[in-house]
Residue, then its C-alpha position, 0 to 999 in steps of 0.5 A: m878439954l878446959k883449953r878448948n872450952r875457952k876458945i870454942c865459944i866463939g864458934l858456938s855463937l856463930i852458925m856458918m852458912l855458905c853464900t852462893t856464887g856463879i862461875t866465870g872466867c880466869g886469872k891468878s895474881k903474881k902477888e899470890d905466887d910470890i907468897a912463901k907458903v906452907y901446907e897441911n898434911q893430915v896424919a892418918l891414925p890406927n884404925e881403932v883410934s878416933s881421937v889423939a889424947a896426946f903425942t910426942t916425937d923423938k928425932n924419927s918418930i911420932y908417938i900418940l895416945g889413942t882414945d875412942t869415941d868415948k874418950k876411953y884409952v885404946g893404946t899408945y902407938k908409934t909411926s915413922d912414916f906419918g901414919k902409913k904404918w903404926e906399931k902399938l906399944d902396949k905389951n899386954s891389954p890395956e887396964v885403963n878404965s877412965r875417960i880421958d879429958q886431958a893427957v901428956l905423953k912421954t916417948n917411953g910410953d909413960s903418960y899422965i891423964l886427968t879425968d873430969n869427975e863431973s863428966q863421968n858422973n853427970t853431975e851439975e853441982n860443980s859444973k863450973e868449977p875447974d878443979n874437979y879433975v882427978l890425976n892418974k898415970i898410965v905405965d905399960g898400959k896400966e892406969q896407976s893413982v896419983n896422989n896430987e890433988g887440985i890439978d886442972q891442966l897438964e903441959i909437957v915440953g920435950d919429955d918434962v911434964f908440968f902441972v898447972k894448979k889454980g894458975t901456978v905451974y909446978s915440975e913433975n917432982g912438985e917444985k913450984m915454978f911460976s904463976t900464970h897470968g890469964q884474966f879469964s881461965g888462968k889456963i895456958d894455951s902454949l908453953t915452950k922453951a928456948n934460950g934458956l927461957y920458958y915461953l908462955e903464951q896465954e890469952g893472946s899474951v906471951k911472957a918468958f921465965e928464966q929456966k933456972t930461977y923461974k923469974e919473969v924477964k921483961n922488956d925483951k925484944l923477942i918477947k915483944k915480937l912473939n906477942k905481936v904475932s899472938e895478938d894477930g892470931t886472935m888467941n888461937v896460937t901455939m909455939s914450939s922450939d928445936d934443939k937449936d933454939r928455934i921458935k915456931m909460932l903457928t896461928q890459924n893462917n900463918v907459920y912464923t919462925f924466930t931465930n936469935g931473937k929475930l923474925k926469920s921468916k913468915k909463911k902463909l898456911v894454905n890448903a888446910t882445915i885448921n884455918s877455921r875459927t872453930t878448929i883449935l890449936m891444942n899443941s905442937q912440936y918441932f918435927e922434921n923441919g915442920i910442925l906436928v900440931q894437935t887440932s881439936n873441933d871439940i869432938t876429936n883430936k887429930l894430928v896434922y903436919i905443917s910443912d913446906k912440902k906435901i907428903k906424897r902417898k899412893n893417892n891424892i885427892k883434892i876437895y875445893s870449897l869457895y868458902q871455909n865451913i866446919y862440916i867439910n873440915n870435919i870430913v876431911r879430917e875423919y877420911a884422911s885419919k882412916h885412909p893412910e894411903t890417901n893424901v886428902e887436900l882442902e883448898v878454900g877459895i876465900p879463906e877466913n880473915d882474907e879481905n883481898t880475894t873477892s868471890s869473882d877472883a876465887i871463881k875465876k881460878v877454880n873456873t880455869e883449873l876445871l876447864s884445863g883438866n887440872g881442877p879439884d876432884i870433889i867441888i862443893v858447889d855451894g857458891l858456885s852456879t851448877k847450871k853454868m858448870k853443867k852447861s860447860g860440861v865439867l860436872e860428872d853425872i852422879t845419879e848411880l852414886r845418889n842411888k847407892i847412897e840412898s840404898k846404903y843409908n836411911v836418908f831424906n830421899n826427897i833432899l837428895e833428889e833435889d827434884s831431879k831424875t839426873a844428879y850432878e851433886i849431893p847435898t849432905h844438909f839442907s835448911f828451910s825458911v818459915q814465916a812466923g808471926t800473925k796470920k796475915f803476915t804468914n799468909a803473905d806470898s809476894i815481896r809487895k805484900i810483906y812490905n805492906d804488912f811491915d809498913e803497917m807494923g812499922k806505924k805502931s809504937k813498938p818496932a816491928y823487929i828485933t835489929e839482930t835479924y834484919c840482915e837475915i830477914m833480907k836475905q831470906i826474902y831475896k832467896n825465897y821471892l827474888s833470886t829465882n826470877i833474877e837468875n832466870g833473866k826475869l829482871n822485874e823492875s817493880e819487884i826489885r823496887d819492892y825488895f829495896k822499899l822493904a829494905n829502906k823500911l827495915i833500916n829506918i825501923k832499926k834507926k828508931t830503935g836507937a841500936e849501935d851500928e858497931e854492934l848491930s851493923f846493917d851490912m849484908l856483906s859483912m854479915k856474909g856466911m854467918i847468922y847469929q843464933e838470936s832468933g826471930c821466933y824467940s822474940v815473937n814468942k816473947g812479945k818483942a816483935q809482931a812478925s818474923i822470918e827465920a832461916i832454920v839452919a841450926n840446932g834450936g830452930l826446930v825447938e823454937l818452932a815447937k815453942l810457937d806451937q804452944n802459942s795460939n796467937l801466933t802461926y808459922k808456915v814454910i815459905k810457899e811450895n815447900k822450899y828448902t835449901p840444900l847445903y854442902r852439895m858435893a860434885i865430882n869433876k868429870k875430868s878427875k882421875k880419882k872418881k872412885i876415891a871421890e865417890d868413896f869420900i862423898i859416901e862416907s860424909i853421909n854415914k851416921s857418925n860423920q853426919e853427927s859430927d856437926k850440929l851447927e850447919g843445917i839439918p843432916v840428910n842422914l835420918d839416923a844422925l837426926d837423932s843426934f841432932y834432936s837430942s843435943s843442946t840447943y844453945i837457945f835460951e829463954g831469959t836464964d832458962q835453956l829451951p828443952c830438946l824436942n820430945a819424941e812426938q815433936q821429933m816424929k812431927y818434924t821429921e814427917f814435915m821435913k819429908g815433904l820439902r820438895k822445892p830446892i832453891i839455888v842462889d847464884s851468889s854473884c847476882e845476890d852480891i850485886v843486889y846486897e851491895q846496893v842494900n848496903l849502899l842504901n843504908k849508908g844513904k849513897v843511893t835511893i830506891d830508884d838508883a839501887t833498882k837501876n843498878v842491880i837491873q844494869k849489873v845483873k844484865l852485864y854479869q849474865k851477858e858476860n858469863 
């Protein structure tokens, strides 16, 4: 959908990664308790429906237009209990053949749909033109052609349908109303009406038009308030209103209620999947004192109900993740949409844009819950110390579950088994690191040897590295060469000093390039949880750098390795001992009363369709889903040309290569954060190499003693 494409580019430019952290002791601030909160309740969908193309409501019921995985029409449905039971409204077998890219739905069951010709015909000639849509109408399950050309967007408020043609809004009967004002796409992000006005939100800005004359209203106090919220919502905002002219504005983090031109309340959205930068808020409507919201992850659209209360269902299961991540969001949405009897709640320890909660605070809180028996049912242990959690007895032995998954699905057994006979966690994805560049560099097997090679390259006229990857270099070297010794209590002073000598060398090379700090900040903590898809391997290929260390965590990474295969002057190899990093490791709370549901959730998370749903966060453990990973667009460019996907021979080569990965690296982020903090201070000139070395040794010893 056009609205989605503009916003999702933010998510596609970044690849989410989870950092790891230890588990400590406990507490909850009074300030957090005092915040007014609202909760997300996923709406279960009919079994045959994969995506909600459009929805509407009346006083008592929710109506949806459902599509399958190919965006083909399935039917219109009605529910009065948030998806526990659905009634199909189509009287006869549907006669709709078009793929549905946009839709609006009326309470009488009629709908308008927009079909993108270029998507269906798979042509590239008009790929950048937005006016390639065909407008049709569905009445009683039958598709009818509508003679109305040039429409590029549909909007609906109540039962009033609006067509948007090249930035101008028209009523359903063709009356010209008002023009939009977007700088980029001209598409409307949200439209509602209240107080005799239409309120239009677009690209972070709100304007109002009189309902009778369509004249723009300016200098209104409410518009200024709405604009303030819209700006804070980072252009991902939706508005709705009720019959009492109350306006609710939803951002990814908060719900704002306006009455009589004033802000009545602001409530924080917690335990949700939508407060991720890659979840798009498509549409919303007031419903039963809450907000019904259509959300998108660029693959499917789902419905969630935002309310002061959580919907009560037969089963309730809670999933905990220290950090927000795309894949877990997807699985929660999919599982909840298929299981109407189960309420699936996602709790994120450190939500995005939360600058107040530290990893230590979040870990203390979840640790206390686990030890008291009130913790989550499923724990995403990335960021938590499984070693300490096993020792304290909070994790369930899930060896039998692992065996069941291996017998049910075609998977990377070497990754699931994590070099261990007993399983306490199940990874859903993995990544691995390679050293690429000159033969001398790829043979380096210690921090000192890597430093010596960089030192030699740094004396040459050209910089040894592109600046975008400096932080990632230090992360990969820490993970592969330093973390295991530190976490095992082997605080080798010379090894830690070598690490900071290397950091200092890269900092000086960066300064030599003249890169601006705003654009290319050497800040390990601000980079936490993400890696730009700029590639060191790509730069090696182009001759811009002499060496590279690259984390292969995303679609495109293997493509770059294939490019290196073609260059005989450069070599690469997996960092010694075939190390890899298991990602999104799911564990079960030993004290959980919902272990069977927790097991079903983990099993379903590794099925082919769910593993195919995300291609940004690592390589899937499901081998059947790997085909989709290989064949999807790489988003990596060589100049203006997009790098091609891997061919069948290359796919087979890398699959066999990944089957040989043997040694998992698990990093305790509490120690990692201690080290990165000193890298940042070194970059700012606040500590010397010796200071940083001593600080790490003292702080790590204290952390390990206390925990």
